[in-house]
Each structure stands twice: as C-alpha cells, then as structure tokens.
C-alpha positions in Angstrom: -0.4 0.3 0.4 1.2 3.3 -1.3 1.9 6.6 1.4 -0.7 8.9 0.1 0.7 11.4 2.3 4.1 11.1 2.6 3.9 11.5 -1.5 2.4 14.9 -0.8 4.0 16.0 2.1 7.6 14.7 -0.3 6.4 17.6 -3.6 5.5 19.8 -1.1 7.7 23.5 -0.7 8.5 24.3 3.2 5.5 27.1 4.6 2.9 25.1 1.3 -0.6 24.0 2.1 -2.1 21.3 0.0 -4.7 19.1 0.3 -4.6 14.8 0.9 -6.9 13.4 -1.4 -6.9 10.2 -2.7 -6.3 9.5 -6.7 -9.1 6.4 -8.1 -5.9 6.3 -11.1 -4.1 5.0 -8.7 -6.1 3.0 -7.3 -6.9 4.3 -4.0 -10.3 4.8 -2.4 -12.3 5.6 0.3 -11.1 2.9 2.9 -7.4 2.7 1.7 -7.9 5.9 2.1 -8.1 5.9 5.5 -4.9 4.4 6.4 -3.5 8.2 4.8 -4.7 9.9 7.9 -2.7 8.1 10.0 0.2 8.1 7.5 -0.4 11.8 8.2 -1.1 12.1 12.1 3.2 10.2 11.9 3.9 13.4 10.1 2.7 15.8 12.6 4.2 14.0 15.6 7.4 13.8 14.2 6.9 17.8 13.6 7.2 17.8 9.7 3.4 19.0 8.8 0.6 20.0 10.4 -2.7 18.4 9.9 -4.7 22.3 9.4 -8.2 19.8 8.4 -9.3 16.7 8.3 -12.6 16.8 5.7 -15.6 13.9 6.6 -18.1 12.5 4.4 -21.6 12.0 5.8 -20.7 8.6 6.5 -17.2 9.1 9.2 -15.2 8.7 5.8 -12.5 10.9 5.2 -12.5 11.9 2.0 -9.6 15.1 2.4 -7.1 15.9 4.4 -5.1 19.4 4.3 -1.9 20.2 5.3 1.4 22.3 5.9 4.4 21.8 5.7 7.2 22.8 8.3 9.8 21.3 8.1 
C-alpha cells in the first residue's frame, strides 16, 4: 500500500499547504484512504507537517486532509 501522505509531503515546499485526496487512477478508494490519515498523523508527530483540516463525508469516512509542511 502506498503512503499518500508521504508522497504529497515530499512534493511540497516548506510553508506550503496542500490537500491530500484519494486518486482513483492510482487505485485509491475511500476505504483505503483512511490509512492516509494515520500516515499524516505520524508526519505531524515528527514535526514535519501540521494537519489543518480533516474533511469527512456524512458516513464518517475521511475524503480529504489539508496539511501544511513545516520542515
């Protein structure tokens, strides 16, 4: 399984903001995307990013995460 949060983080510049979303062309589903939140939390715990917003659907599944690169 690919680490979507780390992929987005590596493409960002320090101080920039980005949305992490599932990409169906790469095989992501909403169910598999839930692991991206765990990956983002690990990056936040390391002080590399700040999770600014977690967007959820009505059923509670995460469909987008907004992050800011700190380092």
